[in-house]
PDB file with SEQRES, HELIX, SHEET and CRYST1 records, atoms N, CA, C and O in Angstrom:
SEQRES   1 A   84  MET ASN VAL LEU LYS LYS ILE GLN GLN LEU PRO LEU GLY          
SEQRES   2 A   84  TYR SER GLU VAL HIS TYR GLU LYS ALA LYS TYR GLY VAL          
SEQRES   3 A   84  THR LYS SER GLU PHE ASN GLN GLY LYS SER TYR LYS ILE          
SEQRES   4 A   84  TYR ALA ALA GLU LEU GLY GLY ASN ASN PHE VAL SER VAL          
SEQRES   5 A   84  ASN TYR TYR ILE THR LYS GLN ALA GLU ILE LEU ASN PRO          
SEQRES   6 A   84  CYS GLU MET PRO LYS HIS LYS VAL ILE HIS PHE LEU GLU          
SEQRES   7 A   84  ASN TYR ILE LEU LEU ARG                                      
HELIX    1 AA1 VAL A    3  GLN A    9  1                                   7    
HELIX    2 AA2 ASN A   32  GLY A   34  5                                   3    
HELIX    3 AA3 LYS A   70  ASN A   79  1                                  10    
SHEET    1 AA1 6 GLU A  61  PRO A  65  0                                        
SHEET    2 AA1 6 PHE A  49  ILE A  56 -1                                        
SHEET    3 AA1 6 SER A  36  GLU A  43 -1                                        
SHEET    4 AA1 6 ALA A  22  PHE A  31 -1                                        
SHEET    5 AA1 6 GLY A  13  TYR A  19 -1                                        
SHEET    6 AA1 6 ILE A  81  LEU A  82 -1                                        
CRYST1    1.000    1.000    1.000  90.00  90.00  90.00 P 1           1          
ATOM      1  N   MET A   1     -21.204 -10.178   3.105  1.00  0.00           N  
ATOM      2  CA  MET A   1     -21.106  -8.885   3.776  1.00  0.00           C  
ATOM      3  C   MET A   1     -21.723  -7.814   2.903  1.00  0.00           C  
ATOM      4  O   MET A   1     -21.550  -7.824   1.685  1.00  0.00           O  
ATOM      5  N   ASN A   2     -22.416  -6.924   3.497  1.00  0.00           N  
ATOM      6  CA  ASN A   2     -23.054  -5.796   2.819  1.00  0.00           C  
ATOM      7  C   ASN A   2     -21.993  -4.731   2.473  1.00  0.00           C  
ATOM      8  O   ASN A   2     -21.338  -4.193   3.365  1.00  0.00           O  
ATOM      9  N   VAL A   3     -21.832  -4.438   1.191  1.00  0.00           N  
ATOM     10  CA  VAL A   3     -20.826  -3.467   0.743  1.00  0.00           C  
ATOM     11  C   VAL A   3     -21.088  -2.088   1.331  1.00  0.00           C  
ATOM     12  O   VAL A   3     -20.164  -1.429   1.809  1.00  0.00           O  
ATOM     13  N   LEU A   4     -22.351  -1.647   1.299  1.00  0.00           N  
ATOM     14  CA  LEU A   4     -22.680  -0.330   1.846  1.00  0.00           C  
ATOM     15  C   LEU A   4     -22.337  -0.261   3.322  1.00  0.00           C  
ATOM     16  O   LEU A   4     -21.813   0.754   3.780  1.00  0.00           O  
ATOM     17  N   LYS A   5     -22.615  -1.300   4.071  1.00  0.00           N  
ATOM     18  CA  LYS A   5     -22.280  -1.316   5.497  1.00  0.00           C  
ATOM     19  C   LYS A   5     -20.785  -1.155   5.721  1.00  0.00           C  
ATOM     20  O   LYS A   5     -20.367  -0.416   6.614  1.00  0.00           O  
ATOM     21  N   LYS A   6     -19.974  -1.840   4.919  1.00  0.00           N  
ATOM     22  CA  LYS A   6     -18.502  -1.741   5.064  1.00  0.00           C  
ATOM     23  C   LYS A   6     -18.018  -0.346   4.664  1.00  0.00           C  
ATOM     24  O   LYS A   6     -17.072   0.169   5.260  1.00  0.00           O  
ATOM     25  N   ILE A   7     -18.646   0.266   3.675  1.00  0.00           N  
ATOM     26  CA  ILE A   7     -18.291   1.654   3.316  1.00  0.00           C  
ATOM     27  C   ILE A   7     -18.658   2.593   4.468  1.00  0.00           C  
ATOM     28  O   ILE A   7     -17.882   3.482   4.819  1.00  0.00           O  
ATOM     29  N   GLN A   8     -19.807   2.401   5.038  1.00  0.00           N  
ATOM     30  CA  GLN A   8     -20.256   3.275   6.126  1.00  0.00           C  
ATOM     31  C   GLN A   8     -19.397   3.098   7.371  1.00  0.00           C  
ATOM     32  O   GLN A   8     -19.300   4.029   8.170  1.00  0.00           O  
ATOM     33  N   GLN A   9     -18.768   1.939   7.567  1.00  0.00           N  
ATOM     34  CA  GLN A   9     -17.922   1.703   8.722  1.00  0.00           C  
ATOM     35  C   GLN A   9     -16.605   2.482   8.656  1.00  0.00           C  
ATOM     36  O   GLN A   9     -15.973   2.734   9.682  1.00  0.00           O  
ATOM     37  N   LEU A  10     -16.201   2.858   7.447  1.00  0.00           N  
ATOM     38  CA  LEU A  10     -14.995   3.672   7.319  1.00  0.00           C  
ATOM     39  C   LEU A  10     -15.303   5.108   7.761  1.00  0.00           C  
ATOM     40  O   LEU A  10     -16.329   5.665   7.373  1.00  0.00           O  
ATOM     41  N   PRO A  11     -14.423   5.709   8.568  1.00  0.00           N  
ATOM     42  CA  PRO A  11     -14.679   7.086   8.967  1.00  0.00           C  
ATOM     43  C   PRO A  11     -14.483   8.055   7.810  1.00  0.00           C  
ATOM     44  O   PRO A  11     -13.729   7.771   6.880  1.00  0.00           O  
ATOM     45  N   LEU A  12     -15.150   9.183   7.864  1.00  0.00           N  
ATOM     46  CA  LEU A  12     -14.929  10.235   6.863  1.00  0.00           C  
ATOM     47  C   LEU A  12     -13.510  10.752   6.969  1.00  0.00           C  
ATOM     48  O   LEU A  12     -12.930  10.773   8.055  1.00  0.00           O  
ATOM     49  N   GLY A  13     -12.963  11.158   5.872  1.00  0.00           N  
ATOM     50  CA  GLY A  13     -11.577  11.652   5.848  1.00  0.00           C  
ATOM     51  C   GLY A  13     -10.603  10.505   5.744  1.00  0.00           C  
ATOM     52  O   GLY A  13     -10.871   9.505   5.076  1.00  0.00           O  
ATOM     53  N   TYR A  14      -9.476  10.651   6.404  1.00  0.00           N  
ATOM     54  CA  TYR A  14      -8.384   9.680   6.288  1.00  0.00           C  
ATOM     55  C   TYR A  14      -8.439   8.652   7.428  1.00  0.00           C  
ATOM     56  O   TYR A  14      -8.738   8.986   8.574  1.00  0.00           O  
ATOM     57  N   SER A  15      -8.150   7.429   7.087  1.00  0.00           N  
ATOM     58  CA  SER A  15      -7.981   6.353   8.052  1.00  0.00           C  
ATOM     59  C   SER A  15      -6.981   5.336   7.512  1.00  0.00           C  
ATOM     60  O   SER A  15      -6.552   5.441   6.363  1.00  0.00           O  
ATOM     61  N   GLU A  16      -6.613   4.371   8.315  1.00  0.00           N  
ATOM     62  CA  GLU A  16      -5.697   3.317   7.853  1.00  0.00           C  
ATOM     63  C   GLU A  16      -6.363   1.965   8.097  1.00  0.00           C  
ATOM     64  O   GLU A  16      -7.042   1.750   9.100  1.00  0.00           O  
ATOM     65  N   VAL A  17      -6.142   1.062   7.139  1.00  0.00           N  
ATOM     66  CA  VAL A  17      -6.679  -0.281   7.235  1.00  0.00           C  
ATOM     67  C   VAL A  17      -5.587  -1.286   6.936  1.00  0.00           C  
ATOM     68  O   VAL A  17      -4.557  -0.948   6.353  1.00  0.00           O  
ATOM     69  N   HIS A  18      -5.819  -2.511   7.335  1.00  0.00           N  
ATOM     70  CA  HIS A  18      -4.961  -3.635   6.986  1.00  0.00           C  
ATOM     71  C   HIS A  18      -5.721  -4.484   5.969  1.00  0.00           C  
ATOM     72  O   HIS A  18      -6.892  -4.810   6.163  1.00  0.00           O  
ATOM     73  N   TYR A  19      -5.027  -4.839   4.875  1.00  0.00           N  
ATOM     74  CA  TYR A  19      -5.643  -5.651   3.840  1.00  0.00           C  
ATOM     75  C   TYR A  19      -4.561  -6.485   3.150  1.00  0.00           C  
ATOM     76  O   TYR A  19      -3.591  -5.948   2.616  1.00  0.00           O  
ATOM     77  N   GLU A  20      -4.742  -7.782   3.172  1.00  0.00           N  
ATOM     78  CA  GLU A  20      -3.821  -8.706   2.522  1.00  0.00           C  
ATOM     79  C   GLU A  20      -2.366  -8.429   2.879  1.00  0.00           C  
ATOM     80  O   GLU A  20      -1.537  -8.208   1.996  1.00  0.00           O  
ATOM     81  N   LYS A  21      -2.059  -8.441   4.157  1.00  0.00           N  
ATOM     82  CA  LYS A  21      -0.683  -8.319   4.679  1.00  0.00           C  
ATOM     83  C   LYS A  21      -0.051  -6.969   4.403  1.00  0.00           C  
ATOM     84  O   LYS A  21       1.174  -6.853   4.435  1.00  0.00           O  
ATOM     85  N   ALA A  22      -0.852  -5.940   4.133  1.00  0.00           N  
ATOM     86  CA  ALA A  22      -0.308  -4.602   3.887  1.00  0.00           C  
ATOM     87  C   ALA A  22      -1.194  -3.547   4.562  1.00  0.00           C  
ATOM     88  O   ALA A  22      -2.362  -3.789   4.864  1.00  0.00           O  
ATOM     89  N   LYS A  23      -0.615  -2.406   4.782  1.00  0.00           N  
ATOM     90  CA  LYS A  23      -1.354  -1.278   5.357  1.00  0.00           C  
ATOM     91  C   LYS A  23      -1.732  -0.319   4.219  1.00  0.00           C  
ATOM     92  O   LYS A  23      -0.940  -0.051   3.316  1.00  0.00           O  
ATOM     93  N   TYR A  24      -2.940   0.173   4.294  1.00  0.00           N  
ATOM     94  CA  TYR A  24      -3.468   1.109   3.277  1.00  0.00           C  
ATOM     95  C   TYR A  24      -3.921   2.393   3.934  1.00  0.00           C  
ATOM     96  O   TYR A  24      -4.507   2.376   5.016  1.00  0.00           O  
ATOM     97  N   GLY A  25      -3.652   3.496   3.283  1.00  0.00           N  
ATOM     98  CA  GLY A  25      -4.248   4.782   3.670  1.00  0.00           C  
ATOM     99  C   GLY A  25      -5.525   4.937   2.883  1.00  0.00           C  
ATOM    100  O   GLY A  25      -5.516   4.828   1.657  1.00  0.00           O  
ATOM    101  N   VAL A  26      -6.631   5.193   3.570  1.00  0.00           N  
ATOM    102  CA  VAL A  26      -7.949   5.258   2.918  1.00  0.00           C  
ATOM    103  C   VAL A  26      -8.536   6.658   3.142  1.00  0.00           C  
ATOM    104  O   VAL A  26      -8.533   7.184   4.255  1.00  0.00           O  
ATOM    105  N   THR A  27      -9.031   7.233   2.065  1.00  0.00           N  
ATOM    106  CA  THR A  27      -9.757   8.474   2.152  1.00  0.00           C  
ATOM    107  C   THR A  27     -11.198   8.225   1.708  1.00  0.00           C  
ATOM    108  O   THR A  27     -11.460   7.700   0.626  1.00  0.00           O  
ATOM    109  N   LYS A  28     -12.117   8.620   2.582  1.00  0.00           N  
ATOM    110  CA  LYS A  28     -13.551   8.479   2.292  1.00  0.00           C  
ATOM    111  C   LYS A  28     -14.178   9.859   2.285  1.00  0.00           C  
ATOM    112  O   LYS A  28     -14.012  10.647   3.216  1.00  0.00           O  
ATOM    113  N   SER A  29     -14.908  10.131   1.204  1.00  0.00           N  
ATOM    114  CA  SER A  29     -15.689  11.360   1.092  1.00  0.00           C  
ATOM    115  C   SER A  29     -17.149  10.993   0.943  1.00  0.00           C  
ATOM    116  O   SER A  29     -17.491   9.976   0.341  1.00  0.00           O  
ATOM    117  N   GLU A  30     -18.009  11.835   1.499  1.00  0.00           N  
ATOM    118  CA  GLU A  30     -19.449  11.586   1.436  1.00  0.00           C  
ATOM    119  C   GLU A  30     -20.094  12.788   0.756  1.00  0.00           C  
ATOM    120  O   GLU A  30     -19.742  13.937   1.024  1.00  0.00           O  
ATOM    121  N   PHE A  31     -21.047  12.496  -0.131  1.00  0.00           N  
ATOM    122  CA  PHE A  31     -21.739  13.534  -0.874  1.00  0.00           C  
ATOM    123  C   PHE A  31     -23.234  13.301  -0.826  1.00  0.00           C  
ATOM    124  O   PHE A  31     -23.685  12.208  -0.484  1.00  0.00           O  
ATOM    125  N   ASN A  32     -24.008  14.324  -1.169  1.00  0.00           N  
ATOM    126  CA  ASN A  32     -25.473  14.224  -1.281  1.00  0.00           C  
ATOM    127  C   ASN A  32     -26.124  13.649  -0.020  1.00  0.00           C  
ATOM    128  O   ASN A  32     -26.989  12.776  -0.098  1.00  0.00           O  
ATOM    129  N   GLN A  33     -25.704  14.138   1.116  1.00  0.00           N  
ATOM    130  CA  GLN A  33     -26.289  13.726   2.398  1.00  0.00           C  
ATOM    131  C   GLN A  33     -26.271  12.214   2.597  1.00  0.00           C  
ATOM    132  O   GLN A  33     -27.253  11.613   3.033  1.00  0.00           O  
ATOM    133  N   GLY A  34     -25.108  11.610   2.261  1.00  0.00           N  
ATOM    134  CA  GLY A  34     -24.940  10.171   2.462  1.00  0.00           C  
ATOM    135  C   GLY A  34     -25.506   9.303   1.366  1.00  0.00           C  
ATOM    136  O   GLY A  34     -25.665   8.096   1.547  1.00  0.00           O  
ATOM    137  N   LYS A  35     -25.813   9.901   0.230  1.00  0.00           N  
ATOM    138  CA  LYS A  35     -26.340   9.129  -0.913  1.00  0.00           C  
ATOM    139  C   LYS A  35     -25.275   8.771  -1.908  1.00  0.00           C  
ATOM    140  O   LYS A  35     -25.550   8.034  -2.855  1.00  0.00           O  
ATOM    141  N   SER A  36     -24.027   9.281  -1.728  1.00  0.00           N  
ATOM    142  CA  SER A  36     -22.934   8.838  -2.567  1.00  0.00           C  
ATOM    143  C   SER A  36     -21.621   8.943  -1.782  1.00  0.00           C  
ATOM    144  O   SER A  36     -21.468   9.782  -0.894  1.00  0.00           O  
ATOM    145  N   TYR A  37     -20.694   8.074  -2.135  1.00  0.00           N  
ATOM    146  CA  TYR A  37     -19.408   7.993  -1.458  1.00  0.00           C  
ATOM    147  C   TYR A  37     -18.296   7.838  -2.478  1.00  0.00           C  
ATOM    148  O   TYR A  37     -18.493   7.261  -3.547  1.00  0.00           O  
ATOM    149  N   LYS A  38     -17.151   8.349  -2.145  1.00  0.00           N  
ATOM    150  CA  LYS A  38     -15.912   8.150  -2.893  1.00  0.00           C  
ATOM    151  C   LYS A  38     -14.928   7.547  -1.931  1.00  0.00           C  
ATOM    152  O   LYS A  38     -14.683   8.105  -0.862  1.00  0.00           O  
ATOM    153  N   ILE A  39     -14.352   6.407  -2.292  1.00  0.00           N  
ATOM    154  CA  ILE A  39     -13.329   5.725  -1.499  1.00  0.00           C  
ATOM    155  C   ILE A  39     -12.065   5.593  -2.331  1.00  0.00           C  
ATOM    156  O   ILE A  39     -12.101   5.111  -3.463  1.00  0.00           O  
ATOM    157  N   TYR A  40     -10.953   6.022  -1.763  1.00  0.00           N  
ATOM    158  CA  TYR A  40      -9.649   5.803  -2.412  1.00  0.00           C  
ATOM    159  C   TYR A  40      -8.712   5.237  -1.361  1.00  0.00           C  
ATOM    160  O   TYR A  40      -8.485   5.854  -0.320  1.00  0.00           O  
ATOM    161  N   ALA A  41      -8.164   4.046  -1.642  1.00  0.00           N  
ATOM    162  CA  ALA A  41      -7.252   3.396  -0.733  1.00  0.00           C  
ATOM    163  C   ALA A  41      -5.959   3.121  -1.463  1.00  0.00           C  
ATOM    164  O   ALA A  41      -5.969   2.547  -2.552  1.00  0.00           O  
ATOM    165  N   ALA A  42      -4.821   3.533  -0.867  1.00  0.00           N  
ATOM    166  CA  ALA A  42      -3.511   3.346  -1.454  1.00  0.00           C  
ATOM    167  C   ALA A  42      -2.637   2.539  -0.502  1.00  0.00           C  
ATOM    168  O   ALA A  42      -2.548   2.831   0.690  1.00  0.00           O  
ATOM    169  N   GLU A  43      -2.000   1.527  -1.055  1.00  0.00           N  
ATOM    170  CA  GLU A  43      -1.078   0.706  -0.246  1.00  0.00           C  
ATOM    171  C   GLU A  43       0.114   1.569   0.188  1.00  0.00           C  
ATOM    172  O   GLU A  43       0.802   2.148  -0.653  1.00  0.00           O  
ATOM    173  N   LEU A  44       0.352   1.653   1.495  1.00  0.00           N  
ATOM    174  CA  LEU A  44       1.460   2.441   2.004  1.00  0.00           C  
ATOM    175  C   LEU A  44       2.757   1.689   1.774  1.00  0.00           C  
ATOM    176  O   LEU A  44       2.906   0.557   2.234  1.00  0.00           O  
ATOM    177  N   GLY A  45       3.689   2.295   1.075  1.00  0.00           N  
ATOM    178  CA  GLY A  45       4.949   1.653   0.739  1.00  0.00           C  
ATOM    179  C   GLY A  45       4.848   0.679  -0.429  1.00  0.00           C  
ATOM    180  O   GLY A  45       5.767  -0.099  -0.682  1.00  0.00           O  
ATOM    181  N   GLY A  46       3.738   0.728  -1.129  1.00  0.00           N  
ATOM    182  CA  GLY A  46       3.545  -0.158  -2.278  1.00  0.00           C  
ATOM    183  C   GLY A  46       2.867   0.566  -3.408  1.00  0.00           C  
ATOM    184  O   GLY A  46       2.741   1.790  -3.394  1.00  0.00           O  
ATOM    185  N   ASN A  47       2.425  -0.207  -4.404  1.00  0.00           N  
ATOM    186  CA  ASN A  47       1.807   0.446  -5.577  1.00  0.00           C  
ATOM    187  C   ASN A  47       0.387   0.002  -5.838  1.00  0.00           C  
ATOM    188  O   ASN A  47      -0.175   0.369  -6.870  1.00  0.00           O  
ATOM    189  N   ASN A  48      -0.216  -0.766  -4.962  1.00  0.00           N  
ATOM    190  CA  ASN A  48      -1.583  -1.185  -5.151  1.00  0.00           C  
ATOM    191  C   ASN A  48      -2.553  -0.122  -4.660  1.00  0.00           C  
ATOM    192  O   ASN A  48      -2.243   0.616  -3.725  1.00  0.00           O  
ATOM    193  N   PHE A  49      -3.721  -0.038  -5.280  1.00  0.00           N  
ATOM    194  CA  PHE A  49      -4.734   0.921  -4.835  1.00  0.00           C  
ATOM    195  C   PHE A  49      -6.107   0.389  -5.177  1.00  0.00           C  
ATOM    196  O   PHE A  49      -6.256  -0.520  -5.994  1.00  0.00           O  
ATOM    197  N   VAL A  50      -7.105   0.970  -4.539  1.00  0.00           N  
ATOM    198  CA  VAL A  50      -8.507   0.659  -4.796  1.00  0.00           C  
ATOM    199  C   VAL A  50      -9.242   1.999  -4.857  1.00  0.00           C  
ATOM    200  O   VAL A  50      -9.061   2.860  -3.997  1.00  0.00           O  
ATOM    201  N   SER A  51     -10.067   2.156  -5.882  1.00  0.00           N  
ATOM    202  CA  SER A  51     -10.793   3.414  -6.054  1.00  0.00           C  
ATOM    203  C   SER A  51     -12.213   3.099  -6.530  1.00  0.00           C  
ATOM    204  O   SER A  51     -12.416   2.358  -7.492  1.00  0.00           O  
ATOM    205  N   VAL A  52     -13.183   3.678  -5.833  1.00  0.00           N  
ATOM    206  CA  VAL A  52     -14.581   3.379  -6.139  1.00  0.00           C  
ATOM    207  C   VAL A  52     -15.502   4.520  -5.790  1.00  0.00           C  
ATOM    208  O   VAL A  52     -15.246   5.258  -4.838  1.00  0.00           O  
ATOM    209  N   ASN A  53     -16.560   4.673  -6.539  1.00  0.00           N  
ATOM    210  CA  ASN A  53     -17.670   5.549  -6.214  1.00  0.00           C  
ATOM    211  C   ASN A  53     -18.882   4.653  -5.952  1.00  0.00           C  
ATOM    212  O   ASN A  53     -19.074   3.635  -6.618  1.00  0.00           O  
ATOM    213  N   TYR A  54     -19.691   5.048  -4.974  1.00  0.00           N  
ATOM    214  CA  TYR A  54     -20.872   4.280  -4.605  1.00  0.00           C  
ATOM    215  C   TYR A  54     -22.060   5.220  -4.555  1.00  0.00           C  
ATOM    216  O   TYR A  54     -22.027   6.233  -3.857  1.00  0.00           O  
ATOM    217  N   TYR A  55     -23.098   4.892  -5.283  1.00  0.00           N  
ATOM    218  CA  TYR A  55     -24.249   5.768  -5.399  1.00  0.00           C  
ATOM    219  C   TYR A  55     -25.506   5.054  -4.905  1.00  0.00           C  
ATOM    220  O   TYR A  55     -25.717   3.879  -5.206  1.00  0.00           O  
ATOM    221  N   ILE A  56     -26.329   5.762  -4.155  1.00  0.00           N  
ATOM    222  CA  ILE A  56     -27.623   5.250  -3.736  1.00  0.00           C  
ATOM    223  C   ILE A  56     -28.702   6.067  -4.400  1.00  0.00           C  
ATOM    224  O   ILE A  56     -28.832   7.264  -4.145  1.00  0.00           O  
ATOM    225  N   THR A  57     -29.479   5.422  -5.256  1.00  0.00           N  
ATOM    226  CA  THR A  57     -30.571   6.089  -5.941  1.00  0.00           C  
ATOM    227  C   THR A  57     -31.900   5.504  -5.460  1.00  0.00           C  
ATOM    228  O   THR A  57     -31.917   4.553  -4.678  1.00  0.00           O  
ATOM    229  N   LYS A  58     -33.002   6.072  -5.926  1.00  0.00           N  
ATOM    230  CA  LYS A  58     -34.303   5.520  -5.560  1.00  0.00           C  
ATOM    231  C   LYS A  58     -34.495   4.106  -6.130  1.00  0.00           C  
ATOM    232  O   LYS A  58     -35.223   3.294  -5.559  1.00  0.00           O  
ATOM    233  N   GLN A  59     -33.834   3.822  -7.261  1.00  0.00           N  
ATOM    234  CA  GLN A  59     -34.009   2.540  -7.893  1.00  0.00           C  
ATOM    235  C   GLN A  59     -32.975   1.475  -7.487  1.00  0.00           C  
ATOM    236  O   GLN A  59     -33.281   0.283  -7.505  1.00  0.00           O  
ATOM    237  N   ALA A  60     -31.761   1.897  -7.124  1.00  0.00           N  
ATOM    238  CA  ALA A  60     -30.717   0.903  -6.897  1.00  0.00           C  
ATOM    239  C   ALA A  60     -29.545   1.495  -6.136  1.00  0.00           C  
ATOM    240  O   ALA A  60     -29.445   2.708  -5.951  1.00  0.00           O  
ATOM    241  N   GLU A  61     -28.672   0.616  -5.705  1.00  0.00           N  
ATOM    242  CA  GLU A  61     -27.364   1.009  -5.178  1.00  0.00           C  
ATOM    243  C   GLU A  61     -26.333   0.593  -6.244  1.00  0.00           C  
ATOM    244  O   GLU A  61     -26.335  -0.544  -6.714  1.00  0.00           O  
ATOM    245  N   ILE A  62     -25.462   1.534  -6.611  1.00  0.00           N  
ATOM    246  CA  ILE A  62     -24.555   1.323  -7.723  1.00  0.00           C  
ATOM    247  C   ILE A  62     -23.105   1.429  -7.249  1.00  0.00           C  
ATOM    248  O   ILE A  62     -22.681   2.458  -6.724  1.00  0.00           O  
ATOM    249  N   LEU A  63     -22.366   0.354  -7.444  1.00  0.00           N  
ATOM    250  CA  LEU A  63     -20.931   0.289  -7.144  1.00  0.00           C  
ATOM    251  C   LEU A  63     -20.214   0.566  -8.459  1.00  0.00           C  
ATOM    252  O   LEU A  63     -20.351  -0.192  -9.419  1.00  0.00           O  
ATOM    253  N   ASN A  64     -19.448   1.656  -8.499  1.00  0.00           N  
ATOM    254  CA  ASN A  64     -18.798   2.068  -9.737  1.00  0.00           C  
ATOM    255  C   ASN A  64     -17.295   2.131  -9.519  1.00  0.00           C  
ATOM    256  O   ASN A  64     -16.777   3.179  -9.133  1.00  0.00           O  
ATOM    257  N   PRO A  65     -16.563   1.003  -9.764  1.00  0.00           N  
ATOM    258  CA  PRO A  65     -15.126   1.012  -9.617  1.00  0.00           C  
ATOM    259  C   PRO A  65     -14.469   1.949 -10.623  1.00  0.00           C  
ATOM    260  O   PRO A  65     -14.978   2.138 -11.728  1.00  0.00           O  
ATOM    261  N   CYS A  66     -13.349   2.530 -10.240  1.00  0.00           N  
ATOM    262  CA  CYS A  66     -12.607   3.424 -11.098  1.00  0.00           C  
ATOM    263  C   CYS A  66     -11.432   2.686 -11.727  1.00  0.00           C  
ATOM    264  O   CYS A  66     -10.408   2.470 -11.079  1.00  0.00           O  
ATOM    265  N   GLU A  67     -11.583   2.303 -12.983  1.00  0.00           N  
ATOM    266  CA  GLU A  67     -10.539   1.667 -13.777  1.00  0.00           C  
ATOM    267  C   GLU A  67      -9.958   0.392 -13.138  1.00  0.00           C  
ATOM    268  O   GLU A  67      -8.748   0.168 -13.152  1.00  0.00           O  
ATOM    269  N   MET A  68     -10.841  -0.419 -12.588  1.00  0.00           N  
ATOM    270  CA  MET A  68     -10.441  -1.718 -12.038  1.00  0.00           C  
ATOM    271  C   MET A  68     -11.629  -2.644 -11.988  1.00  0.00           C  
ATOM    272  O   MET A  68     -12.770  -2.186 -12.040  1.00  0.00           O  
ATOM    273  N   PRO A  69     -11.389  -3.943 -11.887  1.00  0.00           N  
ATOM    274  CA  PRO A  69     -12.510  -4.869 -11.842  1.00  0.00           C  
ATOM    275  C   PRO A  69     -13.334  -4.715 -10.567  1.00  0.00           C  
ATOM    276  O   PRO A  69     -12.805  -4.420  -9.495  1.00  0.00           O  
ATOM    277  N   LYS A  70     -14.633  -4.922 -10.711  1.00  0.00           N  
ATOM    278  CA  LYS A  70     -15.568  -4.820  -9.584  1.00  0.00           C  
ATOM    279  C   LYS A  70     -15.187  -5.785  -8.468  1.00  0.00           C  
ATOM    280  O   LYS A  70     -15.283  -5.439  -7.291  1.00  0.00           O  
ATOM    281  N   HIS A  71     -14.750  -7.011  -8.834  1.00  0.00           N  
ATOM    282  CA  HIS A  71     -14.425  -8.009  -7.813  1.00  0.00           C  
ATOM    283  C   HIS A  71     -13.256  -7.581  -6.939  1.00  0.00           C  
ATOM    284  O   HIS A  71     -13.189  -7.962  -5.770  1.00  0.00           O  
ATOM    285  N   LYS A  72     -12.326  -6.787  -7.491  1.00  0.00           N  
ATOM    286  CA  LYS A  72     -11.203  -6.285  -6.671  1.00  0.00           C  
ATOM    287  C   LYS A  72     -11.708  -5.351  -5.582  1.00  0.00           C  
ATOM    288  O   LYS A  72     -11.276  -5.451  -4.433  1.00  0.00           O  
ATOM    289  N   VAL A  73     -12.612  -4.452  -5.923  1.00  0.00           N  
ATOM    290  CA  VAL A  73     -13.193  -3.513  -4.980  1.00  0.00           C  
ATOM    291  C   VAL A  73     -14.006  -4.233  -3.906  1.00  0.00           C  
ATOM    292  O   VAL A  73     -13.874  -3.947  -2.716  1.00  0.00           O  
ATOM    293  N   ILE A  74     -14.837  -5.160  -4.339  1.00  0.00           N  
ATOM    294  CA  ILE A  74     -15.654  -5.908  -3.378  1.00  0.00           C  
ATOM    295  C   ILE A  74     -14.794  -6.702  -2.411  1.00  0.00           C  
ATOM    296  O   ILE A  74     -15.083  -6.738  -1.215  1.00  0.00           O  
ATOM    297  N   HIS A  75     -13.724  -7.351  -2.917  1.00  0.00           N  
ATOM    298  CA  HIS A  75     -12.842  -8.121  -2.060  1.00  0.00           C  
ATOM    299  C   HIS A  75     -12.178  -7.222  -1.018  1.00  0.00           C  
ATOM    300  O   HIS A  75     -12.083  -7.581   0.156  1.00  0.00           O  
ATOM    301  N   PHE A  76     -11.724  -6.061  -1.456  1.00  0.00           N  
ATOM    302  CA  PHE A  76     -11.133  -5.110  -0.511  1.00  0.00           C  
ATOM    303  C   PHE A  76     -12.125  -4.710   0.565  1.00  0.00           C  
ATOM    304  O   PHE A  76     -11.812  -4.764   1.754  1.00  0.00           O  
ATOM    305  N   LEU A  77     -13.322  -4.307   0.154  1.00  0.00           N  
ATOM    306  CA  LEU A  77     -14.331  -3.848   1.112  1.00  0.00           C  
ATOM    307  C   LEU A  77     -14.733  -4.936   2.080  1.00  0.00           C  
ATOM    308  O   LEU A  77     -14.969  -4.661   3.256  1.00  0.00           O  
ATOM    309  N   GLU A  78     -14.816  -6.170   1.605  1.00  0.00           N  
ATOM    310  CA  GLU A  78     -15.240  -7.265   2.458  1.00  0.00           C  
ATOM    311  C   GLU A  78     -14.151  -7.736   3.441  1.00  0.00           C  
ATOM    312  O   GLU A  78     -14.447  -8.387   4.443  1.00  0.00           O  
ATOM    313  N   ASN A  79     -12.878  -7.392   3.132  1.00  0.00           N  
ATOM    314  CA  ASN A  79     -11.768  -7.964   3.905  1.00  0.00           C  
ATOM    315  C   ASN A  79     -10.864  -6.976   4.612  1.00  0.00           C  
ATOM    316  O   ASN A  79      -9.952  -7.404   5.321  1.00  0.00           O  
ATOM    317  N   TYR A  80     -11.068  -5.677   4.458  1.00  0.00           N  
ATOM    318  CA  TYR A  80     -10.175  -4.761   5.185  1.00  0.00           C  
ATOM    319  C   TYR A  80     -10.451  -4.837   6.670  1.00  0.00           C  
ATOM    320  O   TYR A  80     -11.543  -5.208   7.102  1.00  0.00           O  
ATOM    321  N   ILE A  81      -9.426  -4.472   7.453  1.00  0.00           N  
ATOM    322  CA  ILE A  81      -9.537  -4.374   8.913  1.00  0.00           C  
ATOM    323  C   ILE A  81      -9.180  -2.951   9.283  1.00  0.00           C  
ATOM    324  O   ILE A  81      -8.053  -2.518   9.042  1.00  0.00           O  
ATOM    325  N   LEU A  82     -10.107  -2.218   9.860  1.00  0.00           N  
ATOM    326  CA  LEU A  82      -9.865  -0.834  10.241  1.00  0.00           C  
ATOM    327  C   LEU A  82      -8.849  -0.770  11.364  1.00  0.00           C  
ATOM    328  O   LEU A  82      -9.003  -1.440  12.385  1.00  0.00           O  
ATOM    329  N   LEU A  83      -7.807   0.036  11.179  1.00  0.00           N  
ATOM    330  CA  LEU A  83      -6.763   0.184  12.193  1.00  0.00           C  
ATOM    331  C   LEU A  83      -6.974   1.446  13.015  1.00  0.00           C  
ATOM    332  O   LEU A  83      -6.866   1.408  14.240  1.00  0.00           O  
ATOM    333  N   ARG A  84      -7.270   2.546  12.371  1.00  0.00           N  
ATOM    334  CA  ARG A  84      -7.511   3.825  13.073  1.00  0.00           C  
ATOM    335  C   ARG A  84      -8.187   4.799  12.153  1.00  0.00           C  
ATOM    336  O   ARG A  84      -8.474   5.928  12.552  1.00  0.00           O  
TER     337      ARG A  84                                                      
END                                                                             
């Protein structure tokens, strides 16, 4: 699955997703006319979270997790189910 495509499928602002038997509140912000994104997802009623910045430059697309392993962010993006 294309990570950028999954990021773009999330609506701007707040939404809720299902991931690994839990519901998450997700906030997506877009900057630089769609050339960078900030995603923060927090498990509702739990303590798990996912936080990432994604940058699109002329040379590359850069996935920059915030204080967590890259594989955790990719797994979340590849497997969330948008609820609303």
